[in-house]
KOLLUMPA-572135 format. One record per residue (C-alpha): residue number from 1; z, x, y negated. Coordinates in steps of 0.1 Angstrom, whole numbers, plus 5000, padded with zeros to 4 digits. Layout:
BEGIN
@pos NUM&c3 Z&c1 X&c2 Y
...
***
This chain:
BEGIN
@pos 1&c3 8677&c1 2090&c2 5899
@pos 2&c3 8690&c1 2126&c2 5892
@pos 3&c3 8666&c1 2154&c2 5901
@pos 4&c3 8674&c1 2191&c2 5894
@pos 5&c3 8651&c1 2208&c2 5869
@pos 6&c3 8637&c1 2242&c2 5877
@pos 7&c3 8663&c1 2259&c2 5854
@pos 8&c3 8692&c1 2239&c2 5870
@pos 9&c3 8695&c1 2261&c2 5900
@pos 10&c3 8709&c1 2295&c2 5891
@pos 11&c3 8693&c1 2325&c2 5907
@pos 12&c3 8699&c1 2362&c2 5913
@pos 13&c3 8665&c1 2378&c2 5918
@pos 14&c3 8648&c1 2359&c2 5946
@pos 15&c3 8680&c1 2346&c2 5962
@pos 16&c3 8697&c1 2314&c2 5948
@pos 17&c3 8733&c1 2318&c2 5939
@pos 18&c3 8759&c1 2294&c2 5952
@pos 19&c3 8759&c1 2261&c2 5933
@pos 20&c3 8792&c1 2256&c2 5915
@pos 21&c3 8811&c1 2226&c2 5903
@pos 22&c3 8801&c1 2234&c2 5867
@pos 23&c3 8764&c1 2232&c2 5878
@pos 24&c3 8770&c1 2197&c2 5892
@pos 25&c3 8789&c1 2187&c2 5860
@pos 26&c3 8760&c1 2199&c2 5838
@pos 27&c3 8734&c1 2180&c2 5858
@pos 28&c3 8756&c1 2148&c2 5859
@pos 29&c3 8763&c1 2151&c2 5822
@pos 30&c3 8801&c1 2151&c2 5828
@pos 31&c3 8830&c1 2174&c2 5823
@pos 32&c3 8839&c1 2197&c2 5852
@pos 33&c3 8874&c1 2181&c2 5854
@pos 34&c3 8858&c1 2147&c2 5858
@pos 35&c3 8836&c1 2160&c2 5886
@pos 36&c3 8866&c1 2176&c2 5903
@pos 37&c3 8886&c1 2144&c2 5902
@pos 38&c3 8856&c1 2124&c2 5915
@pos 39&c3 8854&c1 2148&c2 5945
@pos 40&c3 8890&c1 2155&c2 5952
@pos 41&c3 8909&c1 2124&c2 5940
@pos 42&c3 8883&c1 2096&c2 5936
@pos 43&c3 8910&c1 2069&c2 5930
@pos 44&c3 8914&c1 2083&c2 5895
@pos 45&c3 8877&c1 2079&c2 5887
@pos 46&c3 8855&c1 2048&c2 5881
@pos 47&c3 8831&c1 2039&c2 5909
@pos 48&c3 8800&c1 2044&c2 5888
@pos 49&c3 8812&c1 2079&c2 5878
@pos 50&c3 8818&c1 2088&c2 5915
@pos 51&c3 8783&c1 2076&c2 5923
@pos 52&c3 8768&c1 2098&c2 5895
@pos 53&c3 8787&c1 2128&c2 5907
@pos 54&c3 8776&c1 2123&c2 5943
@pos 55&c3 8740&c1 2119&c2 5933
@pos 56&c3 8741&c1 2151&c2 5913
@pos 57&c3 8758&c1 2170&c2 5941
@pos 58&c3 8733&c1 2157&c2 5966
@pos 59&c3 8704&c1 2167&c2 5943
@pos 60&c3 8717&c1 2202&c2 5941
@pos 61&c3 8729&c1 2206&c2 5977
@pos 62&c3 8764&c1 2212&c2 5965
@pos 63&c3 8792&c1 2213&c2 5990
@pos 64&c3 8827&c1 2207&c2 5975
@pos 65&c3 8854&c1 2233&c2 5981
@pos 66&c3 8881&c1 2211&c2 5995
@pos 67&c3 8905&c1 2240&c2 5998
@pos 68&c3 8903&c1 2246&c2 5961
@pos 69&c3 8911&c1 2209&c2 5955
@pos 70&c3 8940&c1 2210&c2 5979
@pos 71&c3 8956&c1 2239&c2 5959
@pos 72&c3 8959&c1 2215&c2 5930
@pos 73&c3 8968&c1 2183&c2 5948
@pos 74&c3 8986&c1 2200&c2 5978
@pos 75&c3 8965&c1 2178&c2 6000
@pos 76&c3 8937&c1 2187&c2 6024
@pos 77&c3 8923&c1 2151&c2 6025
@pos 78&c3 8920&c1 2158&c2 6062
@pos 79&c3 8935&c1 2136&c2 6090
@pos 80&c3 8933&c1 2150&c2 6126
@pos 81&c3 8933&c1 2128&c2 6157
@pos 82&c3 8935&c1 2139&c2 6194
@pos 83&c3 8923&c1 2114&c2 6220
@pos 84&c3 8919&c1 2118&c2 6257
@pos 85&c3 8881&c1 2110&c2 6258
@pos 86&c3 8854&c1 2091&c2 6240
@pos 87&c3 8834&c1 2079&c2 6270
@pos 88&c3 8860&c1 2052&c2 6273
@pos 89&c3 8852&c1 2025&c2 6247
@pos 90&c3 8889&c1 2017&c2 6241
@pos 91&c3 8894&c1 2050&c2 6224
@pos 92&c3 8860&c1 2049&c2 6207
@pos 93&c3 8868&c1 2016&c2 6189
@pos 94&c3 8902&c1 2030&c2 6178
@pos 95&c3 8885&c1 2061&c2 6164
@pos 96&c3 8859&c1 2041&c2 6146
@pos 97&c3 8886&c1 2019&c2 6129
@pos 98&c3 8906&c1 2050&c2 6120
@pos 99&c3 8875&c1 2068&c2 6106
@pos 100&c3 8864&c1 2037&c2 6086
@pos 101&c3 8898&c1 2031&c2 6070
@pos 102&c3 8903&c1 2068&c2 6062
@pos 103&c3 8868&c1 2072&c2 6047
@pos 104&c3 8875&c1 2042&c2 6024
@pos 105&c3 8904&c1 2061&c2 6009
@pos 106&c3 8887&c1 2095&c2 6005
@pos 107&c3 8900&c1 2111&c2 6037
@pos 108&c3 8880&c1 2129&c2 6064
@pos 109&c3 8887&c1 2127&c2 6101
@pos 110&c3 8889&c1 2157&c2 6124
@pos 111&c3 8886&c1 2146&c2 6160
@pos 112&c3 8895&c1 2165&c2 6191
@pos 113&c3 8895&c1 2156&c2 6229
@pos 114&c3 8924&c1 2165&c2 6252
@pos 115&c3 8908&c1 2154&c2 6285
@pos 116&c3 8942&c1 2139&c2 6294
@pos 117&c3 8958&c1 2174&c2 6295
@pos 118&c3 8992&c1 2177&c2 6277
@pos 119&c3 8988&c1 2215&c2 6275
@pos 120&c3 8954&c1 2211&c2 6259
@pos 121&c3 8968&c1 2186&c2 6235
@pos 122&c3 8994&c1 2212&c2 6224
@pos 123&c3 8968&c1 2239&c2 6221
@pos 124&c3 8946&c1 2217&c2 6200
@pos 125&c3 8976&c1 2207&c2 6178
@pos 126&c3 8985&c1 2244&c2 6171
@pos 127&c3 8949&c1 2250&c2 6159
@pos 128&c3 8948&c1 2218&c2 6139
@pos 129&c3 8982&c1 2225&c2 6121
@pos 130&c3 8969&c1 2258&c2 6110
@pos 131&c3 8943&c1 2239&c2 6089
@pos 132&c3 8972&c1 2219&c2 6072
@pos 133&c3 8960&c1 2183&c2 6077
@pos 134&c3 8977&c1 2156&c2 6057
@pos 135&c3 8984&c1 2136&c2 6089
@pos 136&c3 8981&c1 2136&c2 6127
@pos 137&c3 8972&c1 2108&c2 6151
@pos 138&c3 8981&c1 2114&c2 6188
@pos 139&c3 8973&c1 2092&c2 6218
@pos 140&c3 9004&c1 2080&c2 6236
@pos 141&c3 9041&c1 2089&c2 6234
@pos 142&c3 9043&c1 2115&c2 6262
@pos 143&c3 9035&c1 2150&c2 6252
@pos 144&c3 9042&c1 2186&c2 6261
@pos 145&c3 9077&c1 2195&c2 6249
@pos 146&c3 9063&c1 2219&c2 6223
@pos 147&c3 9044&c1 2192&c2 6205
@pos 148&c3 9074&c1 2172&c2 6192
@pos 149&c3 9091&c1 2204&c2 6182
@pos 150&c3 9061&c1 2217&c2 6162
@pos 151&c3 9055&c1 2183&c2 6145
@pos 152&c3 9091&c1 2179&c2 6135
@pos 153&c3 9092&c1 2214&c2 6121
@pos 154&c3 9061&c1 2209&c2 6099
@pos 155&c3 9071&c1 2174&c2 6086
@pos 156&c3 9035&c1 2163&c2 6086
@pos 157&c3 9032&c1 2124&c2 6090
@pos 158&c3 9024&c1 2115&c2 6126
@pos 159&c3 9012&c1 2083&c2 6143
@pos 160&c3 9015&c1 2080&c2 6181
@pos 161&c3 8989&c1 2054&c2 6190
@pos 162&c3 8983&c1 2031&c2 6221
@pos 163&c3 9019&c1 2030&c2 6231
@pos 164&c3 9054&c1 2020&c2 6219
@pos 165&c3 9088&c1 2038&c2 6220
@pos 166&c3 9120&c1 2031&c2 6201
@pos 167&c3 9121&c1 2068&c2 6192
@pos 168&c3 9087&c1 2080&c2 6180
@pos 169&c3 9081&c1 2114&c2 6164
@pos 170&c3 9073&c1 2095&c2 6132
@pos 171&c3 9054&c1 2062&c2 6137
@pos 172&c3 9043&c1 2044&c2 6169
@pos 173&c3 9015&c1 2018&c2 6168
@pos 174&c3 9004&c1 2002&c2 6200
@pos 175&c3 9017&c1 1979&c2 6227
@pos 176&c3 9040&c1 1979&c2 6258
@pos 177&c3 9022&c1 1992&c2 6289
@pos 178&c3 9051&c1 1979&c2 6310
@pos 179&c3 9048&c1 1944&c2 6295
@pos 180&c3 9011&c1 1944&c2 6304
@pos 181&c3 9018&c1 1952&c2 6340
@pos 182&c3 9045&c1 1925&c2 6342
@pos 183&c3 9022&c1 1898&c2 6326
@pos 184&c3 8993&c1 1906&c2 6348
@pos 185&c3 9015&c1 1903&c2 6379
@pos 186&c3 9030&c1 1870&c2 6367
@pos 187&c3 8995&c1 1856&c2 6359
@pos 188&c3 8980&c1 1865&c2 6393
@pos 189&c3 9011&c1 1852&c2 6412
@pos 190&c3 9008&c1 1819&c2 6393
@pos 191&c3 8972&c1 1817&c2 6406
@pos 192&c3 8985&c1 1820&c2 6442
@pos 193&c3 8974&c1 1856&c2 6450
@pos 194&c3 8996&c1 1873&c2 6476
@pos 195&c3 8978&c1 1904&c2 6489
@pos 196&c3 8975&c1 1928&c2 6460
@pos 197&c3 8956&c1 1961&c2 6458
@pos 198&c3 8950&c1 1983&c2 6428
@pos 199&c3 8925&c1 2009&c2 6416
@pos 200&c3 8942&c1 2029&c2 6390
@pos 201&c3 8932&c1 2060&c2 6369
@pos 202&c3 8954&c1 2091&c2 6372
@pos 203&c3 8964&c1 2084&c2 6336
@pos 204&c3 9000&c1 2082&c2 6324
@pos 205&c3 8996&c1 2049&c2 6306
@pos 206&c3 8976&c1 2033&c2 6334
@pos 207&c3 9002&c1 2044&c2 6359
@pos 208&c3 9030&c1 2029&c2 6339
@pos 209&c3 9011&c1 1996&c2 6339
@pos 210&c3 9006&c1 1998&c2 6377
@pos 211&c3 9043&c1 2006&c2 6383
@pos 212&c3 9054&c1 1977&c2 6362
@pos 213&c3 9030&c1 1954&c2 6380
@pos 214&c3 9044&c1 1965&c2 6414
@pos 215&c3 9080&c1 1961&c2 6402
@pos 216&c3 9073&c1 1926&c2 6391
@pos 217&c3 9055&c1 1918&c2 6424
@pos 218&c3 9084&c1 1932&c2 6444
@pos 219&c3 9108&c1 1910&c2 6423
@pos 220&c3 9089&c1 1881&c2 6438
@pos 221&c3 9089&c1 1895&c2 6473
@pos 222&c3 9053&c1 1907&c2 6472
@pos 223&c3 9044&c1 1943&c2 6483
@pos 224&c3 9010&c1 1957&c2 6473
@pos 225&c3 8988&c1 1964&c2 6504
@pos 226&c3 8970&c1 1994&c2 6489
@pos 227&c3 8966&c1 2017&c2 6459
@pos 228&c3 8937&c1 2039&c2 6452
@pos 229&c3 8940&c1 2065&c2 6424
@pos 230&c3 8909&c1 2077&c2 6405
@pos 231&c3 8907&c1 2109&c2 6384
@pos 232&c3 8896&c1 2104&c2 6348
@pos 233&c3 8873&c1 2100&c2 6331
@pos 234&c3 8870&c1 2066&c2 6347
@pos 235&c3 8834&c1 2058&c2 6353
@pos 236&c3 8820&c1 2027&c2 6371
@pos 237&c3 8813&c1 2045&c2 6404
@pos 238&c3 8850&c1 2053&c2 6408
@pos 239&c3 8856&c1 2015&c2 6409
@pos 240&c3 8830&c1 2012&c2 6437
@pos 241&c3 8845&c1 2041&c2 6456
@pos 242&c3 8880&c1 2027&c2 6452
@pos 243&c3 8873&c1 1993&c2 6467
@pos 244&c3 8852&c1 2009&c2 6494
@pos 245&c3 8881&c1 2032&c2 6504
@pos 246&c3 8906&c1 2003&c2 6504
@pos 247&c3 8884&c1 1982&c2 6526
@pos 248&c3 8876&c1 2012&c2 6549
@pos 249&c3 8913&c1 2017&c2 6555
@pos 250&c3 8914&c1 1982&c2 6570
@pos 251&c3 8931&c1 1964&c2 6541
@pos 252&c3 8921&c1 1929&c2 6532
@pos 253&c3 8935&c1 1922&c2 6497
@pos 254&c3 8928&c1 1888&c2 6480
@pos 255&c3 8930&c1 1904&c2 6446
@pos 256&c3 8923&c1 1939&c2 6432
@pos 257&c3 8939&c1 1950&c2 6399
@pos 258&c3 8920&c1 1977&c2 6381
@pos 259&c3 8933&c1 1999&c2 6352
@pos 260&c3 8901&c1 1994&c2 6332
@pos 261&c3 8872&c1 1970&c2 6330
@pos 262&c3 8849&c1 2000&c2 6339
@pos 263&c3 8867&c1 2003&c2 6373
@pos 264&c3 8867&c1 1965&c2 6376
@pos 265&c3 8830&c1 1964&c2 6371
@pos 266&c3 8825&c1 1990&c2 6398
@pos 267&c3 8847&c1 1971&c2 6422
@pos 268&c3 8827&c1 1939&c2 6415
@pos 269&c3 8794&c1 1957&c2 6423
@pos 270&c3 8809&c1 1971&c2 6455
@pos 271&c3 8822&c1 1937&c2 6466
@pos 272&c3 8788&c1 1921&c2 6460
@pos 273&c3 8771&c1 1950&c2 6479
@pos 274&c3 8793&c1 1943&c2 6509
@pos 275&c3 8788&c1 1906&c2 6507
@pos 276&c3 8823&c1 1898&c2 6496
@pos 277&c3 8823&c1 1867&c2 6474
@pos 278&c3 8841&c1 1871&c2 6440
@pos 279&c3 8863&c1 1852&c2 6432
@pos 280&c3 8862&c1 1830&c2 6464
@pos 281&c3 8873&c1 1858&c2 6487
@pos 282&c3 8884&c1 1885&c2 6464
@pos 283&c3 8898&c1 1883&c2 6429
@pos 284&c3 8893&c1 1912&c2 6404
@pos 285&c3 8914&c1 1919&c2 6373
@pos 286&c3 8905&c1 1945&c2 6347
@pos 287&c3 8920&c1 1959&c2 6315
@pos 288&c3 8907&c1 1965&c2 6280
@pos 289&c3 8884&c1 1935&c2 6275
@pos 290&c3 8853&c1 1957&c2 6270
@pos 291&c3 8822&c1 1942&c2 6254
@pos 292&c3 8804&c1 1939&c2 6288
@pos 293&c3 8833&c1 1921&c2 6305
@pos 294&c3 8823&c1 1887&c2 6294
@pos 295&c3 8787&c1 1892&c2 6306
@pos 296&c3 8790&c1 1904&c2 6341
@pos 297&c3 8784&c1 1879&c2 6370
@pos 298&c3 8810&c1 1866&c2 6373
@pos 299&c3 8826&c1 1877&c2 6340
@pos 300&c3 8857&c1 1899&c2 6344
@pos 301&c3 8892&c1 1886&c2 6338
@pos 302&c3 8909&c1 1912&c2 6316
@pos 303&c3 8936&c1 1921&c2 6291
@pos 304&c3 8925&c1 1921&c2 6255
@pos 305&c3 8939&c1 1947&c2 6230
@pos 306&c3 8927&c1 1949&c2 6195
@pos 307&c3 8915&c1 1985&c2 6198
@pos 308&c3 8900&c1 1988&c2 6164
@pos 309&c3 8932&c1 1974&c2 6147
@pos 310&c3 8952&c1 2003&c2 6162
@pos 311&c3 8930&c1 2028&c2 6144
@pos 312&c3 8930&c1 2008&c2 6111
@pos 313&c3 8968&c1 2004&c2 6111
@pos 314&c3 8973&c1 2041&c2 6120
@pos 315&c3 8952&c1 2051&c2 6090
@pos 316&c3 8970&c1 2028&c2 6067
@pos 317&c3 9004&c1 2040&c2 6079
@pos 318&c3 8995&c1 2076&c2 6074
@pos 319&c3 8980&c1 2070&c2 6039
@pos 320&c3 9012&c1 2052&c2 6029
@pos 321&c3 9034&c1 2081&c2 6040
@pos 322&c3 9011&c1 2106&c2 6024
@pos 323&c3 9013&c1 2087&c2 5991
@pos 324&c3 9050&c1 2085&c2 5993
@pos 325&c3 9052&c1 2048&c2 6001
@pos 326&c3 9078&c1 2033&c2 6024
@pos 327&c3 9062&c1 2021&c2 6056
@pos 328&c3 9067&c1 1986&c2 6068
@pos 329&c3 9083&c1 2000&c2 6100
@pos 330&c3 9080&c1 2030&c2 6123
@pos 331&c3 9072&c1 2009&c2 6154
@pos 332&c3 9043&c1 1985&c2 6152
@pos 333&c3 9035&c1 1963&c2 6182
@pos 334&c3 8998&c1 1951&c2 6180
@pos 335&c3 9004&c1 1930&c2 6212
@pos 336&c3 8978&c1 1919&c2 6238
@pos 337&c3 8963&c1 1888&c2 6254
@pos 338&c3 8953&c1 1880&c2 6290
@pos 339&c3 8917&c1 1867&c2 6291
@pos 340&c3 8909&c1 1845&c2 6321
@pos 341&c3 8873&c1 1846&c2 6333
@pos 342&c3 8853&c1 1842&c2 6365
@pos 343&c3 8867&c1 1870&c2 6387
@pos 344&c3 8900&c1 1852&c2 6392
@pos 345&c3 8908&c1 1817&c2 6402
@pos 346&c3 8934&c1 1793&c2 6415
@pos 347&c3 8939&c1 1798&c2 6453
@pos 348&c3 8961&c1 1783&c2 6480
***
């Protein structure tokens, strides 16, 4: 255990001076250049040396000057990500995977929230780029026109997550929203459902899933009876309000498709409050396969996406580009799976 001696902390009268890298090196018994490498480029240093440097830095309360290190390496060791919100566990799991993978490689994550606003995303991006991050992670593929222009001009590596496009700004890692809508429609039609309603967030990706679902239904001669739009962030009560509004308008769907499991849980609670049996009278389909979906009563049928894997793969793709390695591809489809549970059943 390293503990600073009284004469380790330099002083100027009664006020301590700033701790320097040389002070940490002296306490750790290492050269300043070794300490600098351990802090700014840990892959060049042995793990036990890194641990000794961190212990000495912690003992002295030393905060590394990452800007000074970036002048040498031309890297900030900073990756910035912009997500719509964190109250939605889909994005939270992606951020966790991104952060864990970046941390394991010596990078720090700077996180910002756009609240589903394209203009705010662009404003955040302008502020972030002024800090010269080594990479950027954006949510989705649809942005304010200025975003693509700015990113192409800077040349910073970029991952667009949670969606797919044949022409990404740099790299796209996600899944097809349209394919999800089509598959959900096909699954529910195969179960015999004919009177469809939807509770959908006013979110570009959720809306594309809904439109794809409706197009697939219409291809089979089925027209949805009702659609209720909910303003993000999507909380459970919006699912209750959505089903309540659909029923109050006189509609009698035999299945309700929700753009998230949170809305689906709200719809389930409202159905039970109104004495509507699920799935006997009303089927409910969610999206996201949240942790709670398997434990409601009945458990919610959903669409599973490996949310954490999106973050991990985004981190790996950025690190590869930063290190000058050729990426495996600039479009990565993580796929999805339909999960059948108790809120849907075979009818007819």
